[in-house]
C-alpha positions as CSV (number, residue, x, y, z in Angstrom):
1,M,0.0,0.0,0.0
2,S,1.5,3.3,-1.0
3,K,1.1,6.5,0.9
4,T,0.2,9.7,-0.9
5,I,1.6,12.8,0.6
6,F,-0.1,16.1,-0.2
7,S,1.8,19.3,0.2
8,L,0.1,22.4,1.6
9,G,0.4,24.0,-1.8
10,R,-1.4,21.1,-3.5
11,L,-4.2,21.1,-0.8
12,E,-4.7,24.8,-1.3
13,L,-5.0,24.2,-5.1
14,V,-7.6,21.5,-4.5
15,W,-9.6,23.7,-2.1
16,R,-9.5,26.7,-4.5
17,T,-10.7,24.5,-7.3
18,Q,-13.5,23.2,-5.2
19,D,-14.4,26.7,-4.1
20,T,-14.4,27.9,-7.7
21,A,-16.6,25.0,-8.8
22,L,-19.0,25.6,-5.9
23,Q,-19.2,29.3,-6.6
24,R,-19.9,28.5,-10.3
25,I,-22.7,26.1,-9.4
26,Q,-24.1,28.5,-6.9
27,S,-24.0,31.3,-9.5
28,Q,-25.8,29.2,-12.1
29,F,-28.5,28.1,-9.6
30,S,-29.2,31.7,-8.5
31,R,-29.5,32.9,-12.1
32,K,-31.5,30.1,-13.6
33,E,-33.3,28.1,-11.0
34,R,-34.4,30.7,-8.5
35,P,-38.1,31.5,-9.1
36,A,-39.2,35.1,-9.4
37,I,-41.3,36.6,-6.6
38,Y,-42.7,39.4,-8.6
39,D,-44.4,39.5,-12.0
40,P,-41.9,41.6,-14.1
41,T,-44.5,43.9,-15.7
42,S,-47.1,44.4,-13.0
43,S,-44.9,44.1,-9.9
44,W,-47.7,42.0,-8.3
45,Y,-46.6,38.8,-6.6
46,E,-46.3,35.6,-8.7
47,A,-48.9,32.9,-7.9
48,W,-46.6,30.7,-5.8
49,Y,-45.4,33.5,-3.6
50,F,-49.0,35.0,-3.3
51,A,-50.2,31.6,-2.1
52,L,-47.4,31.6,0.5
53,R,-48.3,35.1,1.7
54,L,-52.0,34.2,1.8
55,D,-51.3,31.3,4.1
56,E,-49.3,33.6,6.3
57,E,-52.1,36.1,6.5
58,I,-54.6,33.3,7.3
59,I,-52.4,32.2,10.2
60,R,-52.1,35.8,11.4
61,S,-55.9,36.3,11.2
62,R,-56.5,33.1,13.1
63,R,-54.0,34.0,15.8
64,Y,-55.4,37.5,16.4
65,S,-59.1,36.7,15.6
66,H,-59.6,39.3,12.9
67,E,-61.2,39.1,9.5
68,M,-59.3,39.1,6.2
69,A,-60.8,39.6,2.8
70,L,-59.7,38.1,-0.5
71,V,-60.7,40.0,-3.7
72,S,-60.5,38.2,-7.1
73,L,-60.3,39.9,-10.4
74,T,-60.9,38.1,-13.8
75,F,-60.3,40.0,-17.0
76,T,-62.1,39.0,-20.2
77,D,-61.3,39.8,-23.8
78,L,-57.6,40.5,-23.3
79,G,-56.6,38.7,-26.4
80,P,-53.4,36.5,-26.7
81,T,-51.1,36.1,-23.7
82,V,-48.6,38.4,-25.4
83,S,-50.3,41.5,-26.6
84,P,-49.9,45.3,-26.2
85,Q,-53.3,45.4,-24.4
86,R,-52.0,42.9,-21.8
87,V,-48.8,44.8,-21.3
88,E,-50.8,48.1,-20.9
89,L,-53.1,46.3,-18.3
90,K,-50.1,45.1,-16.3
91,N,-48.5,48.5,-16.3
92,L,-51.9,49.9,-15.0
93,L,-52.0,47.2,-12.3
94,A,-48.6,48.3,-11.1
95,Q,-49.9,51.9,-10.8
96,V,-53.1,50.7,-9.1
97,A,-51.2,48.8,-6.5
98,Q,-49.2,51.9,-5.7
99,T,-52.2,54.3,-5.5
100,K,-55.3,52.4,-4.7
101,L,-54.1,49.6,-2.3
102,R,-52.7,49.9,1.2
103,Q,-49.1,49.0,1.8
104,T,-50.2,46.0,3.8
105,D,-52.4,44.6,1.0
106,I,-51.0,41.7,-1.0
107,P,-51.7,41.7,-4.8
108,G,-51.0,38.6,-6.8
109,V,-51.1,37.2,-10.3
110,I,-53.0,33.9,-10.3
111,D,-53.1,33.2,-14.0
112,H,-53.0,35.0,-17.3
113,N,-56.4,36.6,-16.8
114,E,-56.9,36.1,-13.1
115,F,-55.6,38.3,-10.3
116,A,-56.3,38.5,-6.5
117,V,-55.7,40.9,-3.6
118,C,-55.4,39.8,0.0
119,L,-56.7,42.5,2.3
120,P,-55.5,41.8,5.9
121,Q,-57.7,43.1,8.7
122,T,-60.6,43.9,6.2
123,D,-64.2,42.9,6.5
124,L,-66.8,42.7,3.7
125,P,-67.7,46.4,3.7
126,G,-64.0,47.3,3.5
127,A,-63.5,44.9,0.6
128,N,-66.4,46.6,-1.2
129,I,-64.6,49.9,-0.9
130,V,-61.5,48.4,-2.4
131,I,-63.5,46.9,-5.2
132,G,-65.0,50.4,-5.9
133,R,-61.5,51.9,-6.2
134,L,-60.3,49.1,-8.4
135,A,-63.4,49.3,-10.6
136,E,-62.9,53.0,-11.1
137,S,-59.2,52.6,-12.0
138,L,-59.8,49.6,-14.3
139,A,-63.0,50.8,-15.9
140,A,-61.5,50.6,-19.4
141,Y,-61.4,46.7,-19.1
142,R,-64.1,44.1,-18.9
143,L,-63.7,42.4,-15.6
144,Q,-65.4,40.5,-12.8
145,F,-64.8,40.9,-9.1
146,G,-65.3,38.4,-6.3
147,I,-65.0,38.5,-2.5
148,A,-64.3,35.9,0.1
149,V,-63.9,36.7,3.8
150,Y,-62.0,34.7,6.4
151,P,-63.4,32.9,8.4
152,L,-67.0,33.3,6.9
153,D,-66.2,31.8,3.5
154,G,-63.4,29.4,4.5
155,V,-60.4,28.9,6.8
156,E,-57.9,27.6,4.3
157,A,-56.3,29.4,1.4
158,G,-57.9,27.0,-1.2
159,D,-61.3,27.5,0.2
160,L,-61.0,31.2,0.1
161,M,-59.7,31.3,-3.4
162,R,-62.5,29.0,-4.6
163,A,-65.1,31.2,-2.8
164,A,-63.7,34.4,-4.2
165,F,-63.7,33.2,-7.8
166,A,-67.1,31.5,-7.4
167,N,-68.6,34.7,-6.0
168,Q,-67.6,36.8,-8.9
169,M,-70.0,39.5,-10.3
170,G,-69.9,40.8,-13.8
171,E,-70.0,44.3,-15.1
172,Q,-73.1,45.0,-13.0
173,V,-70.6,45.9,-10.2
174,L,-69.6,48.9,-12.2
175,A,-73.2,50.4,-12.3
176,E,-73.9,53.7,-10.7
177,P,-75.6,53.4,-7.3
178,G,-78.5,55.6,-8.5
179,D,-79.5,53.4,-11.4
180,A,-83.1,52.2,-10.9
181,D,-82.6,48.9,-12.9
182,V,-79.5,47.8,-11.1
183,P,-79.2,47.3,-7.3
184,D,-76.5,49.1,-5.3
185,Q,-72.9,47.9,-5.6
186,V,-72.8,46.8,-2.0
187,S,-76.0,44.9,-2.1
188,L,-74.8,43.0,-5.3
189,L,-71.7,41.9,-3.4
190,E,-73.3,40.9,-0.1
191,R,-74.3,37.3,0.4
């Protein structure tokens, strides 16, 4: 059996080579494999991160015994997934998040045409106010809104998401409160 003797210089070379390889692998992982948190155009959270934040808010609402609302938005007639109208909408959503939502509200992109906003410490009347603001800002688009409130509509994220998208109202939500043919915005959204 032969003994292999390494000199300090040779060990340093091996360690440096390993460090360089590890750094290269780490760099490649961070560039290519790390999922994005934000949608690049709208600056709203990506679906996976929104789901994580929604779970955190449910836990917080349960711990402190307060309500939390989830507002769903579904846009219709946006055309193909890559279109100037869609880019314009996402730019407008970024502006809406800055001006019409609170800092504590959590906006998220669910799918190509579906979006949601988690409203911590917000009840049904408060969610209706937010929907009014969003409807005013997004009046140029055909969309539907839905509301789910924790714990009334569910105590898990999936239950709340299903309830919010199932409770969606069409363009009737955008009607003026004084219209005789259409009930008030709040009464349309109440269950």
